[in-house]
CHARMM-style PDB file with segment names, atoms N, HN, CA, C and O in Angstrom:
ATOM      1  N   MET     1     -12.787  13.173  39.345  1.00  0.00      PROA
ATOM      2  CA  MET     1     -12.287  11.840  39.120  1.00  0.00      PROA
ATOM      3  C   MET     1     -12.976  11.448  37.737  1.00  0.00      PROA
ATOM      4  O   MET     1     -14.138  11.696  37.417  1.00  0.00      PROA
ATOM      5  N   ALA     2     -12.039  10.802  37.007  1.00  0.00      PROA
ATOM      6  HN  ALA     2     -11.094  10.601  37.266  1.00  0.00      PROA
ATOM      7  CA  ALA     2     -12.463  10.450  35.665  1.00  0.00      PROA
ATOM      8  C   ALA     2     -13.237   9.174  35.681  1.00  0.00      PROA
ATOM      9  O   ALA     2     -13.061   8.372  36.598  1.00  0.00      PROA
ATOM     10  N   ASN     3     -14.113   8.934  34.685  1.00  0.00      PROA
ATOM     11  HN  ASN     3     -14.256   9.586  33.940  1.00  0.00      PROA
ATOM     12  CA  ASN     3     -14.914   7.774  34.528  1.00  0.00      PROA
ATOM     13  C   ASN     3     -13.947   6.750  33.792  1.00  0.00      PROA
ATOM     14  O   ASN     3     -13.621   6.897  32.614  1.00  0.00      PROA
ATOM     15  N   ASN     4     -13.531   5.731  34.569  1.00  0.00      PROA
ATOM     16  HN  ASN     4     -13.796   5.612  35.526  1.00  0.00      PROA
ATOM     17  CA  ASN     4     -12.538   4.658  33.984  1.00  0.00      PROA
ATOM     18  C   ASN     4     -13.325   3.457  33.595  1.00  0.00      PROA
ATOM     19  O   ASN     4     -12.766   2.370  33.741  1.00  0.00      PROA
ATOM     20  N   GLN     5     -14.470   3.482  33.147  1.00  0.00      PROA
ATOM     21  HN  GLN     5     -14.924   4.365  33.029  1.00  0.00      PROA
ATOM     22  CA  GLN     5     -15.081   2.382  32.665  1.00  0.00      PROA
ATOM     23  C   GLN     5     -15.282   2.200  31.207  1.00  0.00      PROA
ATOM     24  O   GLN     5     -15.837   3.133  30.626  1.00  0.00      PROA
ATOM     25  N   GLY     6     -14.952   1.229  30.558  1.00  0.00      PROA
ATOM     26  HN  GLY     6     -14.501   0.472  31.030  1.00  0.00      PROA
ATOM     27  CA  GLY     6     -15.074   1.173  29.143  1.00  0.00      PROA
ATOM     28  C   GLY     6     -16.438   0.792  28.792  1.00  0.00      PROA
ATOM     29  O   GLY     6     -17.310   0.689  29.655  1.00  0.00      PROA
ATOM     30  N   PRO     7     -16.681   0.548  27.366  1.00  0.00      PROA
ATOM     31  CA  PRO     7     -17.991   0.183  26.952  1.00  0.00      PROA
ATOM     32  C   PRO     7     -18.423  -1.256  27.494  1.00  0.00      PROA
ATOM     33  O   PRO     7     -19.620  -1.544  27.510  1.00  0.00      PROA
ATOM     34  N   GLN     8     -17.599  -2.028  27.873  1.00  0.00      PROA
ATOM     35  HN  GLN     8     -16.627  -1.793  27.861  1.00  0.00      PROA
ATOM     36  CA  GLN     8     -17.919  -3.391  28.310  1.00  0.00      PROA
ATOM     37  C   GLN     8     -18.213  -3.316  29.874  1.00  0.00      PROA
ATOM     38  O   GLN     8     -18.711  -4.272  30.469  1.00  0.00      PROA
ATOM     39  N   GLY     9     -17.878  -2.135  30.496  1.00  0.00      PROA
ATOM     40  HN  GLY     9     -17.473  -1.358  30.013  1.00  0.00      PROA
ATOM     41  CA  GLY     9     -18.003  -2.096  31.949  1.00  0.00      PROA
ATOM     42  C   GLY     9     -16.813  -2.512  32.693  1.00  0.00      PROA
ATOM     43  O   GLY     9     -16.895  -2.617  33.916  1.00  0.00      PROA
ATOM     44  N   ASN    10     -15.673  -2.769  32.060  1.00  0.00      PROA
ATOM     45  HN  ASN    10     -15.607  -2.684  31.066  1.00  0.00      PROA
ATOM     46  CA  ASN    10     -14.455  -3.180  32.669  1.00  0.00      PROA
ATOM     47  C   ASN    10     -13.775  -2.083  33.331  1.00  0.00      PROA
ATOM     48  O   ASN    10     -13.486  -1.090  32.662  1.00  0.00      PROA
ATOM     49  N   TYR    11     -13.481  -2.142  34.588  1.00  0.00      PROA
ATOM     50  HN  TYR    11     -13.716  -2.948  35.131  1.00  0.00      PROA
ATOM     51  CA  TYR    11     -12.846  -1.061  35.379  1.00  0.00      PROA
ATOM     52  C   TYR    11     -11.324  -1.011  35.071  1.00  0.00      PROA
ATOM     53  O   TYR    11     -10.593  -2.000  35.136  1.00  0.00      PROA
ATOM     54  N   ASP    12     -10.919   0.242  34.729  1.00  0.00      PROA
ATOM     55  HN  ASP    12     -11.513   1.045  34.677  1.00  0.00      PROA
ATOM     56  CA  ASP    12      -9.394   0.341  34.460  1.00  0.00      PROA
ATOM     57  C   ASP    12      -8.884   1.324  35.416  1.00  0.00      PROA
ATOM     58  O   ASP    12      -8.937   2.517  35.120  1.00  0.00      PROA
ATOM     59  N   PRO    13      -8.346   0.900  36.649  1.00  0.00      PROA
ATOM     60  CA  PRO    13      -8.014   1.871  37.585  1.00  0.00      PROA
ATOM     61  C   PRO    13      -6.823   2.805  37.189  1.00  0.00      PROA
ATOM     62  O   PRO    13      -6.635   3.879  37.760  1.00  0.00      PROA
ATOM     63  N   ALA    14      -6.050   2.348  36.204  1.00  0.00      PROA
ATOM     64  HN  ALA    14      -6.203   1.475  35.740  1.00  0.00      PROA
ATOM     65  CA  ALA    14      -4.856   3.221  35.891  1.00  0.00      PROA
ATOM     66  C   ALA    14      -5.294   4.283  34.705  1.00  0.00      PROA
ATOM     67  O   ALA    14      -4.625   5.283  34.447  1.00  0.00      PROA
ATOM     68  N   GLY    15      -6.452   3.941  34.055  1.00  0.00      PROA
ATOM     69  HN  GLY    15      -6.995   3.128  34.265  1.00  0.00      PROA
ATOM     70  CA  GLY    15      -6.838   4.792  33.031  1.00  0.00      PROA
ATOM     71  C   GLY    15      -5.947   4.703  31.745  1.00  0.00      PROA
ATOM     72  O   GLY    15      -5.923   5.596  30.898  1.00  0.00      PROA
ATOM     73  N   SER    16      -5.241   3.586  31.678  1.00  0.00      PROA
ATOM     74  HN  SER    16      -5.260   2.861  32.366  1.00  0.00      PROA
ATOM     75  CA  SER    16      -4.373   3.425  30.436  1.00  0.00      PROA
ATOM     76  C   SER    16      -5.143   3.246  29.213  1.00  0.00      PROA
ATOM     77  O   SER    16      -4.644   3.660  28.166  1.00  0.00      PROA
ATOM     78  N   THR    17      -6.371   2.650  29.194  1.00  0.00      PROA
ATOM     79  HN  THR    17      -6.776   2.314  30.045  1.00  0.00      PROA
ATOM     80  CA  THR    17      -7.042   2.596  27.968  1.00  0.00      PROA
ATOM     81  C   THR    17      -7.474   3.977  27.361  1.00  0.00      PROA
ATOM     82  O   THR    17      -7.444   4.212  26.153  1.00  0.00      PROA
ATOM     83  N   GLN    18      -7.871   4.850  28.306  1.00  0.00      PROA
ATOM     84  HN  GLN    18      -7.896   4.659  29.287  1.00  0.00      PROA
ATOM     85  CA  GLN    18      -8.272   6.180  27.888  1.00  0.00      PROA
ATOM     86  C   GLN    18      -6.963   6.870  27.320  1.00  0.00      PROA
ATOM     87  O   GLN    18      -6.963   7.484  26.253  1.00  0.00      PROA
ATOM     88  N   MET    19      -5.950   6.730  28.051  1.00  0.00      PROA
ATOM     89  HN  MET    19      -5.950   6.232  28.918  1.00  0.00      PROA
ATOM     90  CA  MET    19      -4.580   7.369  27.573  1.00  0.00      PROA
ATOM     91  C   MET    19      -4.243   6.923  26.227  1.00  0.00      PROA
ATOM     92  O   MET    19      -3.837   7.717  25.378  1.00  0.00      PROA
ATOM     93  N   PHE    20      -4.418   5.526  25.977  1.00  0.00      PROA
ATOM     94  HN  PHE    20      -4.748   4.881  26.666  1.00  0.00      PROA
ATOM     95  CA  PHE    20      -4.009   4.930  24.759  1.00  0.00      PROA
ATOM     96  C   PHE    20      -4.944   5.432  23.578  1.00  0.00      PROA
ATOM     97  O   PHE    20      -4.483   5.738  22.478  1.00  0.00      PROA
ATOM     98  N   ARG    21      -6.200   5.489  23.869  1.00  0.00      PROA
ATOM     99  HN  ARG    21      -6.574   5.241  24.763  1.00  0.00      PROA
ATOM    100  CA  ARG    21      -7.135   5.966  22.816  1.00  0.00      PROA
ATOM    101  C   ARG    21      -6.921   7.484  22.589  1.00  0.00      PROA
ATOM    102  O   ARG    21      -7.196   7.943  21.481  1.00  0.00      PROA
ATOM    103  N   ALA    22      -6.477   8.243  23.509  1.00  0.00      PROA
ATOM    104  HN  ALA    22      -6.253   7.869  24.410  1.00  0.00      PROA
ATOM    105  CA  ALA    22      -6.201   9.691  23.249  1.00  0.00      PROA
ATOM    106  C   ALA    22      -4.969   9.738  22.438  1.00  0.00      PROA
ATOM    107  O   ALA    22      -4.884  10.595  21.558  1.00  0.00      PROA
ATOM    108  N   PHE    23      -3.987   8.891  22.647  1.00  0.00      PROA
ATOM    109  HN  PHE    23      -4.056   8.195  23.362  1.00  0.00      PROA
ATOM    110  CA  PHE    23      -2.842   8.940  21.879  1.00  0.00      PROA
ATOM    111  C   PHE    23      -2.970   8.466  20.379  1.00  0.00      PROA
ATOM    112  O   PHE    23      -2.349   8.997  19.459  1.00  0.00      PROA
ATOM    113  N   VAL    24      -3.868   7.380  20.228  1.00  0.00      PROA
ATOM    114  HN  VAL    24      -4.372   6.948  20.976  1.00  0.00      PROA
ATOM    115  CA  VAL    24      -4.099   6.900  18.950  1.00  0.00      PROA
ATOM    116  C   VAL    24      -4.983   7.953  18.123  1.00  0.00      PROA
ATOM    117  O   VAL    24      -4.697   8.266  16.967  1.00  0.00      PROA
ATOM    118  N   ASP    25      -6.002   8.431  18.769  1.00  0.00      PROA
ATOM    119  HN  ASP    25      -6.234   8.176  19.708  1.00  0.00      PROA
ATOM    120  CA  ASP    25      -6.887   9.316  18.104  1.00  0.00      PROA
ATOM    121  C   ASP    25      -6.258  10.792  17.779  1.00  0.00      PROA
ATOM    122  O   ASP    25      -6.776  11.586  16.993  1.00  0.00      PROA
ATOM    123  N   GLU    26      -5.118  11.012  18.475  1.00  0.00      PROA
ATOM    124  HN  GLU    26      -4.697  10.367  19.113  1.00  0.00      PROA
ATOM    125  CA  GLU    26      -4.540  12.333  18.250  1.00  0.00      PROA
ATOM    126  C   GLU    26      -4.158  12.541  16.802  1.00  0.00      PROA
ATOM    127  O   GLU    26      -3.503  11.683  16.209  1.00  0.00      PROA
ATOM    128  N   GLU    27      -4.544  13.638  16.231  1.00  0.00      PROA
ATOM    129  HN  GLU    27      -5.076  14.334  16.714  1.00  0.00      PROA
ATOM    130  CA  GLU    27      -4.190  13.893  14.840  1.00  0.00      PROA
ATOM    131  C   GLU    27      -3.189  15.078  14.823  1.00  0.00      PROA
ATOM    132  O   GLU    27      -3.447  16.177  15.315  1.00  0.00      PROA
ATOM    133  N   GLY    28      -2.087  14.772  14.245  1.00  0.00      PROA
ATOM    134  HN  GLY    28      -1.877  13.879  13.846  1.00  0.00      PROA
ATOM    135  CA  GLY    28      -1.065  15.871  14.077  1.00  0.00      PROA
ATOM    136  C   GLY    28      -0.258  15.592  12.856  1.00  0.00      PROA
ATOM    137  O   GLY    28      -0.315  14.521  12.251  1.00  0.00      PROA
ATOM    138  N   PRO    29       0.550  16.670  12.494  1.00  0.00      PROA
ATOM    139  CA  PRO    29       1.239  16.465  11.203  1.00  0.00      PROA
ATOM    140  C   PRO    29       2.367  15.511  11.291  1.00  0.00      PROA
ATOM    141  O   PRO    29       2.911  15.139  10.251  1.00  0.00      PROA
ATOM    142  N   ALA    30       2.794  15.051  12.536  1.00  0.00      PROA
ATOM    143  HN  ALA    30       2.352  15.353  13.381  1.00  0.00      PROA
ATOM    144  CA  ALA    30       3.808  14.069  12.596  1.00  0.00      PROA
ATOM    145  C   ALA    30       3.240  12.610  12.583  1.00  0.00      PROA
ATOM    146  O   ALA    30       3.975  11.665  12.295  1.00  0.00      PROA
ATOM    147  N   THR    31       2.010  12.455  12.877  1.00  0.00      PROA
ATOM    148  HN  THR    31       1.413  13.222  13.111  1.00  0.00      PROA
ATOM    149  CA  THR    31       1.446  11.082  12.862  1.00  0.00      PROA
ATOM    150  C   THR    31       0.885  10.657  11.497  1.00  0.00      PROA
ATOM    151  O   THR    31       0.629   9.471  11.285  1.00  0.00      PROA
ATOM    152  N   ARG    32       0.692  11.590  10.583  1.00  0.00      PROA
ATOM    153  HN  ARG    32       0.900  12.553  10.755  1.00  0.00      PROA
ATOM    154  CA  ARG    32       0.098  11.302   9.286  1.00  0.00      PROA
ATOM    155  C   ARG    32       1.049  11.861   8.211  1.00  0.00      PROA
ATOM    156  O   ARG    32       0.888  13.010   7.798  1.00  0.00      PROA
ATOM    157  N   PRO    33       2.012  11.092   7.761  1.00  0.00      PROA
ATOM    158  CA  PRO    33       2.979  11.554   6.664  1.00  0.00      PROA
ATOM    159  C   PRO    33       2.199  11.702   5.323  1.00  0.00      PROA
ATOM    160  O   PRO    33       1.240  10.964   5.097  1.00  0.00      PROA
ATOM    161  N   THR    34       2.556  12.537   4.536  1.00  0.00      PROA
ATOM    162  HN  THR    34       3.335  13.136   4.720  1.00  0.00      PROA
ATOM    163  CA  THR    34       1.942  12.653   3.206  1.00  0.00      PROA
ATOM    164  C   THR    34       2.538  11.629   2.254  1.00  0.00      PROA
ATOM    165  O   THR    34       3.651  11.146   2.464  1.00  0.00      PROA
ATOM    166  N   ALA    35       1.798  11.304   1.214  1.00  0.00      PROA
ATOM    167  HN  ALA    35       0.894  11.696   1.044  1.00  0.00      PROA
ATOM    168  CA  ALA    35       2.215  10.319   0.261  1.00  0.00      PROA
ATOM    169  C   ALA    35       3.414  10.655  -0.533  1.00  0.00      PROA
ATOM    170  O   ALA    35       4.121   9.761  -0.998  1.00  0.00      PROA
ATOM    171  N   ALA    36       3.683  11.972  -0.715  1.00  0.00      PROA
ATOM    172  HN  ALA    36       3.108  12.698  -0.337  1.00  0.00      PROA
ATOM    173  CA  ALA    36       4.827  12.405  -1.474  1.00  0.00      PROA
ATOM    174  C   ALA    36       6.112  12.388  -0.752  1.00  0.00      PROA
ATOM    175  O   ALA    36       7.164  12.295  -1.384  1.00  0.00      PROA
ATOM    176  N   ALA    37       6.092  12.477   0.611  1.00  0.00      PROA
ATOM    177  HN  ALA    37       5.238  12.553   1.125  1.00  0.00      PROA
ATOM    178  CA  ALA    37       7.276  12.521   1.333  1.00  0.00      PROA
ATOM    179  C   ALA    37       7.911  11.123   1.493  1.00  0.00      PROA
ATOM    180  O   ALA    37       7.288  10.219   2.050  1.00  0.00      PROA
ATOM    181  N   GLY    38       9.090  10.963   1.027  1.00  0.00      PROA
ATOM    182  HN  GLY    38       9.596  11.698   0.575  1.00  0.00      PROA
ATOM    183  CA  GLY    38       9.746   9.614   1.125  1.00  0.00      PROA
ATOM    184  C   GLY    38       9.132   8.494   0.546  1.00  0.00      PROA
ATOM    185  O   GLY    38       9.299   7.410   1.106  1.00  0.00      PROA
ATOM    186  N   SER    39       8.389   8.560  -0.565  1.00  0.00      PROA
ATOM    187  HN  SER    39       8.254   9.440  -1.020  1.00  0.00      PROA
ATOM    188  CA  SER    39       7.677   7.405  -1.112  1.00  0.00      PROA
ATOM    189  C   SER    39       8.599   6.460  -1.793  1.00  0.00      PROA
ATOM    190  O   SER    39       8.269   5.277  -1.883  1.00  0.00      PROA
ATOM    191  N   SER    40       9.763   6.892  -2.294  1.00  0.00      PROA
ATOM    192  HN  SER    40      10.031   7.852  -2.220  1.00  0.00      PROA
ATOM    193  CA  SER    40      10.662   6.023  -2.960  1.00  0.00      PROA
ATOM    194  C   SER    40      11.676   5.359  -2.030  1.00  0.00      PROA
ATOM    195  O   SER    40      12.243   4.317  -2.360  1.00  0.00      PROA
ATOM    196  N   GLY    41      11.906   5.985  -0.835  1.00  0.00      PROA
ATOM    197  HN  GLY    41      11.446   6.832  -0.567  1.00  0.00      PROA
ATOM    198  CA  GLY    41      12.931   5.527   0.071  1.00  0.00      PROA
ATOM    199  C   GLY    41      12.774   4.201   0.564  1.00  0.00      PROA
ATOM    200  O   GLY    41      13.714   3.425   0.392  1.00  0.00      PROA
ATOM    201  N   PRO    42      11.703   3.790   1.172  1.00  0.00      PROA
ATOM    202  CA  PRO    42      11.576   2.375   1.544  1.00  0.00      PROA
ATOM    203  C   PRO    42      11.605   1.382   0.413  1.00  0.00      PROA
ATOM    204  O   PRO    42      12.179   0.304   0.567  1.00  0.00      PROA
ATOM    205  N   ARG    43      11.065   1.670  -0.616  1.00  0.00      PROA
ATOM    206  HN  ARG    43      10.599   2.546  -0.741  1.00  0.00      PROA
ATOM    207  CA  ARG    43      10.937   0.833  -1.705  1.00  0.00      PROA
ATOM    208  C   ARG    43      12.318   0.521  -2.302  1.00  0.00      PROA
ATOM    209  O   ARG    43      12.582  -0.631  -2.649  1.00  0.00      PROA
ATOM    210  N   VAL    44      13.181   1.495  -2.425  1.00  0.00      PROA
ATOM    211  HN  VAL    44      12.966   2.431  -2.144  1.00  0.00      PROA
ATOM    212  CA  VAL    44      14.559   1.281  -2.871  1.00  0.00      PROA
ATOM    213  C   VAL    44      15.395   0.389  -1.866  1.00  0.00      PROA
ATOM    214  O   VAL    44      16.172  -0.477  -2.269  1.00  0.00      PROA
ATOM    215  N   GLY    45      15.183   0.657  -0.560  1.00  0.00      PROA
ATOM    216  HN  GLY    45      14.552   1.360  -0.233  1.00  0.00      PROA
ATOM    217  CA  GLY    45      15.835  -0.201   0.450  1.00  0.00      PROA
ATOM    218  C   GLY    45      15.381  -1.540   0.410  1.00  0.00      PROA
ATOM    219  O   GLY    45      16.160  -2.456   0.671  1.00  0.00      PROA
ATOM    220  N   LEU    46      14.100  -1.764   0.085  1.00  0.00      PROA
ATOM    221  HN  LEU    46      13.467  -1.019  -0.127  1.00  0.00      PROA
ATOM    222  CA  LEU    46      13.575  -3.219   0.002  1.00  0.00      PROA
ATOM    223  C   LEU    46      14.249  -3.877  -1.186  1.00  0.00      PROA
ATOM    224  O   LEU    46      14.714  -5.010  -1.064  1.00  0.00      PROA
ATOM    225  N   ILE    47      14.319  -3.222  -2.318  1.00  0.00      PROA
ATOM    226  HN  ILE    47      13.941  -2.302  -2.418  1.00  0.00      PROA
ATOM    227  CA  ILE    47      14.797  -3.846  -3.501  1.00  0.00      PROA
ATOM    228  C   ILE    47      16.302  -4.193  -3.281  1.00  0.00      PROA
ATOM    229  O   ILE    47      16.750  -5.272  -3.668  1.00  0.00      PROA
ATOM    230  N   VAL    48      17.089  -3.247  -2.642  1.00  0.00      PROA
ATOM    231  HN  VAL    48      16.725  -2.370  -2.328  1.00  0.00      PROA
ATOM    232  CA  VAL    48      18.493  -3.477  -2.377  1.00  0.00      PROA
ATOM    233  C   VAL    48      18.578  -4.647  -1.492  1.00  0.00      PROA
ATOM    234  O   VAL    48      19.424  -5.505  -1.741  1.00  0.00      PROA
ATOM    235  N   GLY    49      17.852  -4.762  -0.564  1.00  0.00      PROA
ATOM    236  HN  GLY    49      17.164  -4.065  -0.362  1.00  0.00      PROA
ATOM    237  CA  GLY    49      17.844  -5.892   0.436  1.00  0.00      PROA
ATOM    238  C   GLY    49      17.465  -7.200  -0.191  1.00  0.00      PROA
ATOM    239  O   GLY    49      18.102  -8.190   0.168  1.00  0.00      PROA
ATOM    240  N   VAL    50      16.546  -7.331  -1.049  1.00  0.00      PROA
ATOM    241  HN  VAL    50      16.028  -6.527  -1.341  1.00  0.00      PROA
ATOM    242  CA  VAL    50      16.222  -8.503  -1.752  1.00  0.00      PROA
ATOM    243  C   VAL    50      17.337  -8.893  -2.664  1.00  0.00      PROA
ATOM    244  O   VAL    50      17.695 -10.068  -2.745  1.00  0.00      PROA
ATOM    245  N   VAL    51      17.913  -7.905  -3.374  1.00  0.00      PROA
ATOM    246  HN  VAL    51      17.622  -6.951  -3.308  1.00  0.00      PROA
ATOM    247  CA  VAL    51      19.000  -8.325  -4.261  1.00  0.00      PROA
ATOM    248  C   VAL    51      20.234  -8.792  -3.452  1.00  0.00      PROA
ATOM    249  O   VAL    51      20.934  -9.696  -3.907  1.00  0.00      PROA
ATOM    250  N   ALA    52      20.511  -8.237  -2.328  1.00  0.00      PROA
ATOM    251  HN  ALA    52      19.942  -7.503  -1.958  1.00  0.00      PROA
ATOM    252  CA  ALA    52      21.580  -8.753  -1.474  1.00  0.00      PROA
ATOM    253  C   ALA    52      21.375 -10.107  -0.908  1.00  0.00      PROA
ATOM    254  O   ALA    52      22.315 -10.884  -0.743  1.00  0.00      PROA
ATOM    255  N   VAL    53      20.135 -10.394  -0.608  1.00  0.00      PROA
ATOM    256  HN  VAL    53      19.371  -9.763  -0.742  1.00  0.00      PROA
ATOM    257  CA  VAL    53      19.820 -11.737  -0.066  1.00  0.00      PROA
ATOM    258  C   VAL    53      20.023 -12.762  -1.285  1.00  0.00      PROA
ATOM    259  O   VAL    53      20.581 -13.845  -1.107  1.00  0.00      PROA
ATOM    260  N   ILE    54      19.576 -12.387  -2.431  1.00  0.00      PROA
ATOM    261  HN  ILE    54      19.123 -11.507  -2.576  1.00  0.00      PROA
ATOM    262  CA  ILE    54      19.721 -13.275  -3.608  1.00  0.00      PROA
ATOM    263  C   ILE    54      21.265 -13.558  -3.810  1.00  0.00      PROA
ATOM    264  O   ILE    54      21.702 -14.702  -3.939  1.00  0.00      PROA
ATOM    265  N   VAL    55      22.028 -12.462  -3.827  1.00  0.00      PROA
ATOM    266  HN  VAL    55      21.673 -11.533  -3.722  1.00  0.00      PROA
ATOM    267  CA  VAL    55      23.475 -12.726  -4.087  1.00  0.00      PROA
ATOM    268  C   VAL    55      24.121 -13.549  -2.944  1.00  0.00      PROA
ATOM    269  O   VAL    55      24.945 -14.417  -3.233  1.00  0.00      PROA
ATOM    270  N   VAL    56      23.799 -13.325  -1.743  1.00  0.00      PROA
ATOM    271  HN  VAL    56      23.130 -12.620  -1.509  1.00  0.00      PROA
ATOM    272  CA  VAL    56      24.352 -14.103  -0.629  1.00  0.00      PROA
ATOM    273  C   VAL    56      23.912 -15.651  -0.801  1.00  0.00      PROA
ATOM    274  O   VAL    56      24.742 -16.555  -0.699  1.00  0.00      PROA
ATOM    275  N   VAL    57      22.614 -15.877  -1.056  1.00  0.00      PROA
ATOM    276  HN  VAL    57      21.939 -15.144  -1.140  1.00  0.00      PROA
ATOM    277  CA  VAL    57      22.247 -17.194  -1.321  1.00  0.00      PROA
ATOM    278  C   VAL    57      22.853 -17.987  -2.453  1.00  0.00      PROA
ATOM    279  O   VAL    57      23.107 -19.190  -2.401  1.00  0.00      PROA
ATOM    280  N   ALA    58      23.088 -17.077  -3.621  1.00  0.00      PROA
ATOM    281  HN  ALA    58      22.882 -16.099  -3.663  1.00  0.00      PROA
ATOM    282  CA  ALA    58      23.818 -17.724  -4.725  1.00  0.00      PROA
ATOM    283  C   ALA    58      25.197 -18.038  -4.430  1.00  0.00      PROA
ATOM    284  O   ALA    58      25.706 -19.068  -4.873  1.00  0.00      PROA
ATOM    285  N   ALA    59      25.906 -17.128  -3.631  1.00  0.00      PROA
ATOM    286  HN  ALA    59      25.492 -16.292  -3.271  1.00  0.00      PROA
ATOM    287  CA  ALA    59      27.251 -17.358  -3.232  1.00  0.00      PROA
ATOM    288  C   ALA    59      27.401 -18.646  -2.302  1.00  0.00      PROA
ATOM    289  O   ALA    59      28.317 -19.458  -2.435  1.00  0.00      PROA
ATOM    290  N   VAL    60      26.457 -18.729  -1.406  1.00  0.00      PROA
ATOM    291  HN  VAL    60      25.713 -18.070  -1.298  1.00  0.00      PROA
ATOM    292  CA  VAL    60      26.508 -20.012  -0.516  1.00  0.00      PROA
ATOM    293  C   VAL    60      26.259 -21.199  -1.312  1.00  0.00      PROA
ATOM    294  O   VAL    60      26.954 -22.193  -1.106  1.00  0.00      PROA
ATOM    295  N   ALA    61      25.284 -21.217  -2.263  1.00  0.00      PROA
ATOM    296  HN  ALA    61      24.719 -20.409  -2.430  1.00  0.00      PROA
ATOM    297  CA  ALA    61      24.943 -22.362  -3.074  1.00  0.00      PROA
ATOM    298  C   ALA    61      26.187 -22.677  -3.968  1.00  0.00      PROA
ATOM    299  O   ALA    61      26.520 -23.840  -4.196  1.00  0.00      PROA
ATOM    300  N   TRP    62      26.861 -21.597  -4.464  1.00  0.00      PROA
ATOM    301  HN  TRP    62      26.590 -20.653  -4.278  1.00  0.00      PROA
ATOM    302  CA  TRP    62      28.028 -21.885  -5.429  1.00  0.00      PROA
ATOM    303  C   TRP    62      29.158 -22.532  -4.566  1.00  0.00      PROA
ATOM    304  O   TRP    62      29.802 -23.485  -5.006  1.00  0.00      PROA
ATOM    305  N   LEU    63      29.380 -22.022  -3.382  1.00  0.00      PROA
ATOM    306  HN  LEU    63      28.858 -21.248  -3.024  1.00  0.00      PROA
ATOM    307  CA  LEU    63      30.535 -22.651  -2.608  1.00  0.00      PROA
ATOM    308  C   LEU    63      30.161 -24.052  -2.133  1.00  0.00      PROA
ATOM    309  O   LEU    63      31.058 -24.893  -2.084  1.00  0.00      PROA
ATOM    310  N   ALA    64      28.859 -24.393  -1.762  1.00  0.00      PROA
ATOM    311  HN  ALA    64      28.130 -23.709  -1.802  1.00  0.00      PROA
ATOM    312  CA  ALA    64      28.360 -25.656  -1.366  1.00  0.00      PROA
ATOM    313  C   ALA    64      28.485 -26.614  -2.488  1.00  0.00      PROA
ATOM    314  O   ALA    64      28.825 -27.759  -2.193  1.00  0.00      PROA
ATOM    315  N   LEU    65      28.260 -26.320  -3.744  1.00  0.00      PROA
ATOM    316  HN  LEU    65      27.984 -25.390  -3.984  1.00  0.00      PROA
ATOM    317  CA  LEU    65      28.236 -27.256  -4.883  1.00  0.00      PROA
ATOM    318  C   LEU    65      29.631 -27.348  -5.611  1.00  0.00      PROA
ATOM    319  O   LEU    65      29.853 -28.156  -6.513  1.00  0.00      PROA
ATOM    320  N   SER    66      30.489 -26.498  -5.162  1.00  0.00      PROA
ATOM    321  HN  SER    66      30.308 -25.841  -4.429  1.00  0.00      PROA
ATOM    322  CA  SER    66      31.817 -26.572  -5.888  1.00  0.00      PROA
ATOM    323  C   SER    66      32.795 -27.341  -5.097  1.00  0.00      PROA
ATOM    324  OT1 SER    66      33.937 -27.511  -5.523  1.00  0.00      PROA
TER     325      SER     66
END
């Protein structure tokens, strides 16, 4: 039987805290992406999204004021 008491002495009957810690502490190639892989992808999407929002706001303002 596993010891299911945390550092504070709180009893965890399901052991979910230990399972969560094992999941978070698990080191693997899929959990830690390298800096070179896909570094420009999210940034380009963010810029396109901001430009699209500005265009939509400008169009709504132009229609409201005309």
